[in-house]
C-alpha positions in Angstrom: 22.2 3.0 -82.6 22.3 2.8 -86.8 19.7 0.6 -88.3 20.5 -0.7 -91.8 17.5 -1.8 -94.4 18.6 -4.2 -96.9 16.7 -4.1 -100.7 14.2 -1.7 -102.1 13.8 -0.2 -98.4 14.5 3.5 -99.0 10.3 3.9 -98.5 10.4 2.0 -95.2 13.1 3.5 -94.2 11.6 7.0 -94.4 8.6 5.8 -92.5 10.8 3.8 -90.1 12.7 7.4 -89.2 9.6 9.2 -88.9 8.4 7.0 -86.5 11.6 6.8 -84.5 11.7 10.5 -84.2 7.7 10.3 -83.2 9.1 7.8 -80.3 11.9 10.4 -79.4 14.7 8.3 -80.5 17.5 9.6 -82.5 18.2 6.2 -84.1 19.9 6.5 -87.5 18.0 4.7 -90.5 19.7 3.9 -93.9 18.5 1.9 -96.7 21.0 0.4 -98.9 20.3 -1.8 -102.4 23.5 -4.1 -101.8 22.7 -7.8 -101.1 25.6 -8.2 -98.3 28.0 -5.6 -96.6 29.5 -5.0 -100.0 29.7 -1.0 -99.5 29.2 -0.4 -96.0 32.8 0.3 -94.5 34.2 -0.1 -91.1 33.8 3.9 -90.9 29.9 3.5 -90.9 28.7 0.9 -88.1 25.8 -1.6 -88.5 23.7 -1.9 -85.1 20.9 -3.7 -86.7 20.3 -5.3 -90.0 17.4 -5.8 -91.7 16.5 -7.7 -94.7 13.7 -9.7 -96.7 13.5 -13.1 -97.2 14.3 -12.9 -100.6 16.3 -9.9 -102.2 16.6 -10.4 -106.0 18.4 -14.1 -106.6 19.7 -14.2 -102.9 17.9 -15.9 -100.1 18.1 -13.8 -96.8 20.1 -16.6 -94.8 22.8 -15.9 -97.0 22.7 -12.5 -96.7 22.3 -12.5 -93.0 25.4 -14.9 -92.9 27.5 -12.6 -94.7 26.6 -9.5 -92.1 27.1 -11.9 -89.3 30.4 -12.5 -90.5 31.1 -8.6 -91.3 29.4 -7.4 -88.5 29.0 -10.1 -85.7 27.9 -7.4 -83.2 24.9 -6.4 -85.2 21.1 -7.5 -84.6 19.9 -9.2 -87.5 16.3 -9.4 -88.3 15.0 -11.1 -91.3 11.4 -9.6 -92.8 9.0 -12.3 -94.3 5.2 -12.0 -95.4 2.7 -14.2 -93.5 2.9 -17.0 -96.1 6.7 -17.4 -96.4 7.3 -18.4 -92.4 7.2 -22.1 -93.3 10.5 -21.5 -95.9 11.9 -18.9 -93.3 13.0 -21.1 -90.5 16.4 -22.0 -92.2 17.2 -18.2 -91.8 17.1 -18.1 -88.0 20.7 -20.1 -88.0 21.6 -16.3 -88.7 18.9 -14.3 -87.8 18.0 -12.8 -84.1 14.2 -12.4 -85.1 11.7 -12.4 -87.6 9.3 -9.8 -88.2 6.4 -9.3 -90.2 5.9 -6.9 -93.4 5.1 -3.9 -93.6 7.8 -3.3 -90.9 6.5 -1.9 -87.7 8.5 0.8 -85.7 7.4 -0.3 -82.2 8.1 -4.3 -83.1 11.6 -3.5 -84.4 12.4 -1.4 -81.2 11.1 -4.3 -78.9 12.9 -7.0 -80.9 16.3 -5.2 -81.0 15.9 -4.1 -76.8 15.1 -7.6 -76.1 17.9 -8.9 -78.0 19.9 -6.7 -76.4 18.3 -7.7 -73.0 19.4 -11.3 -73.8 23.0 -10.5 -74.4 23.5 -8.1 -71.3 21.4 -11.4 -69.3 24.4 -14.0 -70.9 26.9 -11.7 -70.3 26.9 -12.0 -66.6 30.1 -11.9 -64.9 29.1 -14.5 -62.5 27.5 -16.6 -65.1 30.6 -16.9 -66.9 32.8 -17.3 -64.0 30.5 -20.4 -63.0 30.7 -21.7 -66.7 34.5 -21.2 -66.5 34.7 -23.3 -63.3 33.4 -26.0 -65.6 37.0 -28.6 -66.8 35.3 -29.0 -70.2 32.2 -27.8 -71.4 30.1 -30.7 -73.3 30.4 -30.4 -77.1 28.0 -29.7 -79.3 25.9 -32.4 -80.3 27.8 -33.7 -83.6 24.9 -36.5 -85.3 22.3 -33.9 -84.7 24.3 -30.8 -86.5 25.1 -33.7 -89.0 21.6 -35.0 -89.5 19.9 -31.4 -89.6 22.4 -30.2 -92.4 21.6 -33.4 -94.2 17.8 -33.2 -93.8 18.0 -29.7 -95.8 18.9 -31.6 -99.0 15.4 -32.2 -100.2 17.3 -35.6 -101.9 18.5 -37.0 -99.1 17.2 -40.8 -98.4 15.9 -42.4 -95.3 19.2 -44.5 -96.1 21.7 -41.4 -96.1 19.6 -40.5 -92.5 20.2 -43.9 -91.2 24.0 -44.0 -92.1 24.4 -40.8 -89.9 22.4 -42.2 -86.9 24.7 -45.3 -87.2 27.8 -43.5 -86.8 27.6 -43.6 -82.8 26.3 -47.0 -81.5 25.5 -45.2 -78.1 23.3 -42.8 -79.9 21.8 -45.4 -82.4 20.9 -47.5 -79.1 19.3 -45.1 -77.0 17.5 -43.8 -80.0 16.0 -47.2 -80.8 15.2 -47.6 -76.9 13.5 -44.2 -76.6 11.7 -44.7 -79.9 10.0 -47.9 -78.7 9.2 -45.9 -75.3 5.8 -45.2 -74.3 6.0 -41.5 -75.9 6.7 -42.8 -79.3 6.1 -46.2 -79.7 3.1 -47.1 -82.2 2.9 -50.7 -80.8 5.6 -52.6 -82.7 8.8 -52.8 -81.9 11.5 -50.9 -83.6 14.7 -52.8 -84.1 16.6 -50.8 -86.8 17.6 -47.2 -88.0 15.6 -47.3 -91.5 12.8 -48.6 -89.8 12.9 -45.8 -87.2 13.4 -43.2 -89.5 10.4 -44.1 -91.9 8.3 -44.7 -88.6 8.9 -41.6 -86.4 9.5 -39.0 -89.6 12.2 -36.4 -89.5 11.2 -34.2 -86.6 10.7 -36.6 -84.0 14.0 -38.7 -84.9 15.9 -35.6 -84.5 14.4 -34.6 -81.3 15.5 -38.3 -80.1 19.3 -37.6 -81.6 19.3 -34.4 -79.4 18.0 -35.8 -76.3 20.0 -39.0 -76.7 23.3 -36.5 -77.5 22.7 -33.9 -75.1 21.5 -35.9 -71.7 24.3 -38.4 -72.3 27.2 -36.0 -72.9 26.7 -33.2 -70.5 28.1 -34.2 -67.0 26.6 -33.5 -63.8 26.5 -34.7 -60.0 24.8 -37.7 -58.8 22.0 -35.5 -57.7 20.6 -35.3 -60.9 18.2 -38.0 -62.1 19.0 -37.8 -65.7 16.4 -40.7 -66.4 13.6 -38.3 -64.7 14.6 -35.3 -66.2 15.1 -36.9 -70.2 11.3 -37.9 -69.5 10.1 -34.7 -68.3 12.3 -33.0 -71.5 10.5 -35.5 -74.0 6.9 -34.5 -72.4 7.8 -30.6 -72.4 8.7 -30.9 -76.4 5.8 -32.7 -77.5 3.4 -30.4 -75.9 5.2 -27.3 -76.7 5.1 -28.6 -80.2 1.4 -28.9 -80.0 0.6 -25.9 -78.4 2.2 -23.8 -81.1 1.6 -25.8 -83.8 2.4 -24.6 -87.5 5.9 -24.1 -89.3 7.4 -23.0 -85.6 6.3 -26.2 -83.9 9.6 -27.8 -84.5 11.3 -24.9 -82.9 9.3 -25.3 -79.8 9.7 -29.1 -79.8 13.6 -28.2 -79.9 13.7 -25.7 -77.1 11.1 -27.5 -74.8 13.6 -30.7 -75.1 16.6 -28.4 -74.0 14.8 -26.0 -71.6 16.2 -27.8 -68.2 19.4 -28.7 -69.8 21.1 -26.0 -67.3 20.4 -28.4 -64.6 22.9 -30.7 -65.8 25.6 -27.8 -65.1 27.6 -28.1 -61.8 27.3 -24.4 -59.6 23.9 -23.8 -60.9 20.7 -22.9 -59.2 17.3 -23.6 -59.6 15.8 -21.0 -56.9 15.8 -17.7 -55.6 16.9 -18.9 -52.5 20.5 -20.6 -53.8 23.7 -19.2 -54.8 25.0 -19.1 -58.5 23.6 -18.6 -61.9 20.4 -19.8 -62.5 19.9 -23.0 -64.2 17.8 -21.2 -67.3 20.6 -18.6 -68.1 23.3 -21.5 -67.8 21.5 -23.5 -70.2 20.9 -20.8 -72.8 24.6 -19.7 -72.5 25.5 -23.4 -73.1 23.1 -23.5 -76.4 24.4 -20.0 -77.5 28.3 -21.2 -77.4 26.6 -24.6 -79.6 25.1 -22.0 -81.9 21.6 -23.3 -81.8 19.2 -20.5 -83.4 18.5 -17.6 -81.0 14.6 -18.3 -80.7 15.8 -21.6 -79.2 18.2 -19.8 -77.0 15.7 -17.2 -75.9 13.1 -20.1 -75.1 15.4 -21.6 -72.6 16.5 -18.4 -70.8 13.0 -17.1 -70.6 11.2 -20.2 -70.1 10.3 -19.4 -66.4 9.9 -16.0 -66.9 8.3 -15.4 -70.4 7.0 -11.6 -69.6 11.2 -10.5 -69.7 10.9 -10.9 -73.5 9.0 -8.1 -74.8 7.3 -7.8 -77.7 7.5 -11.5 -79.0 3.8 -12.4 -78.4 3.0 -16.0 -78.0 5.6 -17.7 -79.8 8.3 -20.2 -78.8 9.0 -18.7 -75.4 5.5 -18.9 -74.3 4.9 -22.2 -75.3 7.7 -23.6 -73.8 7.0 -21.8 -70.7 3.3 -23.5 -70.4 4.4 -26.7 -71.7 7.4 -26.9 -68.8 5.1 -25.5 -65.8 2.5 -27.8 -66.6 4.8 -30.5 -66.8 6.7 -30.0 -63.5 3.3 -28.8 -62.3 4.1 -25.5 -61.4 2.5 -22.4 -61.8 1.5 -21.0 -65.3 2.5 -17.1 -65.5 -1.5 -16.1 -66.1 -0.7 -12.3 -65.9 1.7 -12.7 -69.2 -0.8 -15.0 -70.9 -3.4 -12.5 -70.8 -0.9 -9.9 -72.1 -0.2 -11.6 -75.2 -3.9 -12.9 -75.4 -4.3 -16.6 -75.0 -5.4 -17.1 -71.3 -8.7 -18.5 -72.7 -6.8 -21.4 -74.0 -5.1 -22.6 -70.7 -8.1 -24.6 -69.6 -7.6 -26.8 -72.9 -3.9 -26.8 -72.5 -4.3 -28.2 -69.3 -6.5 -31.0 -70.2 -4.1 -31.6 -73.1 -1.1 -32.0 -70.5 -3.0 -34.4 -68.5 -3.8 -36.4 -71.5 -0.5 -36.7 -72.5 0.4 -37.7 -69.0 -1.4 -40.9 -69.0 0.4 -44.2 -69.8 0.2 -45.5 -72.8 
């Protein structure tokens, strides 16, 4: 295993190397000043690439994108200070994990191991065969992706956002119907997209668009109740965002919205006594093909078994697990909550879920 730390990382590299040796790992650690793959040749493979959120005049997302193209098999990790998280989420398009500085050897090992485990999980032959038997996988949510790209422009106007939403009348109609539902309605009926943009806010709007496109495009058997599933997805999304809060709330909201998307794929199972790949793994596989950020893919894959994702603490996976279990009325993994130090919050979270379930 070869780890490359970009930037002024010679001191960190030396400390990390000593720590890894102390743990009995013979991983190779190298520090480079290059702000990208320049100078890294094919005969010097990169298994793990670590870089700060900013490196000189470059952004971490730009550096990670270069590394993704040059070394697609490498685990990519972005480092950030505690006050940088609100500016780091865009880097997750290209990164597998975020870790805090100073870099801790045990956290790095757990992060790398968990990404490798996820790859092995999604590289399951049975899963690939089951997905391969589907005539055509649903396409990525085009309007959602365009909307996400537009919202990265700080000068984007509500008019421009409404124009994007209006490209697909079916999506626009469904968004208007959903934003007038009990989940999002503020009392006055919303009848046009510009008002919806202003009234709902961008985060909620993106969630509604994603729900509209996803639950409308994925073909499933008649046995799946789409309306009930979408209702659970919206509630799980809102609850997960509230449980996690902060700048990661949007990640949790999106992952919660998509937690059950695998149920829409044919040939999947919901329990242990059935054949075929589990719907959580199938859903994560689909989202991985769509190119959604790794924390969302991880949360969907492990939302039923959060303890399998080592070293993540109570982050997106934990929030989606608790939210999904409470919405479905299933047991919460209390052993896991004790391990990550949040078991004392469970009674409050149950009350929150019950309050959200009450009719508006």
